[in-house]
Backbone bond lengths (Angstrom), bond angles and torsions (degrees), N, CA, C in turn:
res aa  C-N    CA-C-N  psi(-1)  N-CA   C-N-CA  omega(-1)  CA-C   N-CA-C  phi
1 X - - - 1.438 - - 1.522 111.85 -
2 X 1.317 117.54 -54.38 1.456 120.08 -176.84 1.509 112.82 -68.13
3 X 1.346 118.11 -18.04 1.456 120.59 178.01 1.532 109.68 -66.45
4 X 1.333 118.16 -38.03 1.467 121.33 178.60 1.522 111.24 -71.53
5 X 1.286 116.75 -21.80 1.461 120.73 179.48 1.524 111.22 -73.01
6 X 1.306 117.92 -29.98 1.462 122.34 -176.13 1.526 113.57 -54.51
7 X 1.339 119.79 -49.67 1.480 117.95 179.41 1.530 112.51 -61.11
8 X 1.322 117.21 -36.20 1.475 120.07 178.00 1.532 110.96 -67.22
9 X 1.322 117.18 -38.99 1.471 119.98 177.16 1.513 111.01 -64.08
10 X 1.338 116.51 -38.63 1.465 120.85 176.66 1.524 110.28 -62.02
11 X 1.343 116.68 -42.13 1.468 120.58 178.71 1.524 111.02 -64.90
12 X 1.326 116.53 -42.87 1.471 121.42 179.03 1.527 109.34 -61.55
13 X 1.336 116.91 -42.51 1.472 120.79 178.95 1.526 109.93 -59.48
14 X 1.341 117.19 -41.53 1.460 120.71 178.90 1.532 111.32 -70.89
15 X 1.334 116.15 -45.00 1.474 121.04 -176.98 1.531 112.03 -62.81
16 X 1.329 116.45 -33.94 1.466 120.99 -176.00 1.526 112.59 -109.98
17 X 1.327 115.82 23.39 1.466 121.11 -178.87 1.523 109.51 -53.46
18 X 1.329 115.55 133.15 1.457 120.90 -179.08 1.515 113.54 87.76
19 X 1.326 116.71 -14.48 1.471 121.68 179.81 1.521 112.25 -117.74
20 X 1.335 115.75 -17.53 1.470 120.73 -173.03 1.522 109.05 -149.61
21 X 1.290 117.27 140.16 1.451 122.60 175.99 1.528 107.72 -119.30
22 X 1.326 116.47 124.50 1.466 121.65 178.89 1.515 108.68 -94.14
23 X 1.327 116.13 125.33 1.450 122.77 178.85 1.528 108.11 -127.36
24 X 1.327 115.49 144.31 1.459 120.48 179.49 1.518 109.60 -122.62
25 X 1.318 115.42 142.92 1.466 120.71 179.19 1.516 108.62 -128.91
26 X 1.313 115.71 133.80 1.465 122.12 173.97 1.530 106.96 -81.73
27 X 1.329 116.23 106.18 1.463 119.86 -175.15 1.524 112.70 -67.35
28 X 1.330 117.83 -24.42 1.454 120.11 177.06 1.533 110.62 -69.30
29 X 1.305 115.77 -36.26 1.466 120.54 -178.85 1.542 111.86 -87.81
30 X 1.330 116.48 -13.50 1.463 121.43 -176.92 1.532 109.55 -131.21
31 X 1.310 115.27 59.07 1.469 120.93 -175.91 1.519 112.90 -60.73
32 X 1.322 116.94 -31.89 1.470 119.10 -178.61 1.531 111.12 -67.02
33 X 1.318 116.92 -36.62 1.471 120.39 177.65 1.522 109.53 -69.14
34 X 1.338 116.73 -43.22 1.467 120.64 177.47 1.524 110.26 -59.21
35 X 1.294 117.80 -42.08 1.469 121.02 179.62 1.527 110.68 -68.16
36 X 1.322 117.10 -40.62 1.463 121.17 -179.64 1.524 111.55 -57.69
37 X 1.343 116.21 -37.64 1.451 120.28 -177.36 1.531 112.88 -104.50
38 X 1.326 116.19 13.17 1.466 123.29 175.94 1.533 112.73 55.06
39 X 1.325 116.49 43.12 1.460 120.19 178.06 1.521 108.23 -72.60
40 X 1.322 115.65 120.11 1.460 121.60 -177.84 1.518 112.46 -117.49
41 X 1.320 117.50 -16.98 1.447 121.56 -179.37 1.517 110.42 -137.42
42 X 1.338 113.88 157.35 1.462 119.40 -179.58 1.521 107.59 -127.34
43 X 1.313 118.38 131.23 1.452 126.57 3.46 1.531 112.33 -82.63
44 X 1.310 115.61 149.03 1.456 123.14 170.81 1.521 106.69 -119.53
45 X 1.313 115.30 124.68 1.469 121.39 177.58 1.502 108.56 -106.00
46 X 1.311 116.18 133.87 1.454 120.84 178.63 1.508 108.59 -129.86
47 X 1.305 116.06 136.37 1.442 121.71 175.46 1.522 108.87 -109.66
48 X 1.313 115.48 132.94 1.462 121.63 178.05 1.518 107.74 -116.71
49 X 1.312 115.23 140.31 1.455 121.11 174.82 1.528 106.90 -129.89
50 X 1.318 115.24 123.52 1.459 121.69 -177.44 1.529 111.47 52.98
51 X 1.326 115.84 39.43 1.461 121.28 176.64 1.516 115.50 81.29
52 X 1.325 116.95 -3.08 1.461 121.24 -179.24 1.524 110.54 -107.60
53 X 1.319 116.76 139.99 1.456 121.41 177.05 1.525 109.77 -63.80
54 X 1.332 116.39 122.77 1.465 121.77 -176.59 1.514 113.54 -110.30
55 X 1.331 117.35 -19.53 1.454 119.77 -178.23 1.507 110.95 -169.75
56 X 1.334 115.58 147.63 1.465 121.89 177.64 1.512 109.10 -135.62
57 X 1.319 115.25 138.44 1.470 121.70 177.23 1.522 106.93 -136.30
58 X 1.316 117.20 127.51 1.464 121.78 179.41 1.515 108.46 -111.29
59 X 1.326 115.33 133.15 1.452 120.78 176.80 1.522 112.21 106.23
60 X 1.303 114.59 169.26 1.462 120.86 -178.72 1.527 110.00 -71.17
61 X 1.330 115.51 145.89 1.457 122.26 -179.12 1.519 109.04 -128.59
62 X 1.327 115.42 154.40 1.460 119.69 169.18 1.513 107.42 -79.24
63 X 1.326 117.08 169.20 1.463 120.76 178.33 1.526 110.03 -61.37
64 X 1.344 117.63 -40.51 1.457 121.48 179.89 1.527 110.33 -64.03
65 X 1.327 117.59 -42.59 1.458 120.89 179.10 1.522 111.44 -65.75
66 X 1.327 116.65 -40.83 1.457 121.65 178.79 1.532 110.24 -63.35
67 X 1.323 116.28 -45.10 1.457 120.57 179.19 1.528 110.67 -62.98
68 X 1.323 118.13 -42.67 1.464 121.69 179.15 1.524 110.04 -63.80
69 X 1.325 118.12 -39.87 1.443 123.10 177.83 1.526 110.54 -60.62
70 X 1.318 116.14 -48.03 1.471 121.38 -179.78 1.537 110.36 -65.79
71 X 1.334 116.47 -45.48 1.458 120.35 -179.02 1.520 112.76 -61.25
72 X 1.332 116.34 -25.90 1.439 120.04 179.11 1.522 113.39 -69.96
73 X 1.325 116.81 -15.06 1.450 121.00 -177.71 1.532 113.14 -117.63
74 X 1.323 116.45 -37.49 1.469 121.02 -174.76 1.494 112.31 -73.71
């Protein structure tokens, strides 16, 4: 599931260049971060604004859903 998300994240990073930074974390290798943000499913997308968590989406998304999610915060 999350493998199909990667190309869309790359597009989002390009589309929102200068306004948004896409970062990925391996939750298996970073269990403390996953626990801190209560990650229970993969993929989990989180948007941060000014260092604060602004939105969370769990599960696979279409490109339109991903764009709407990002637009809701950016």
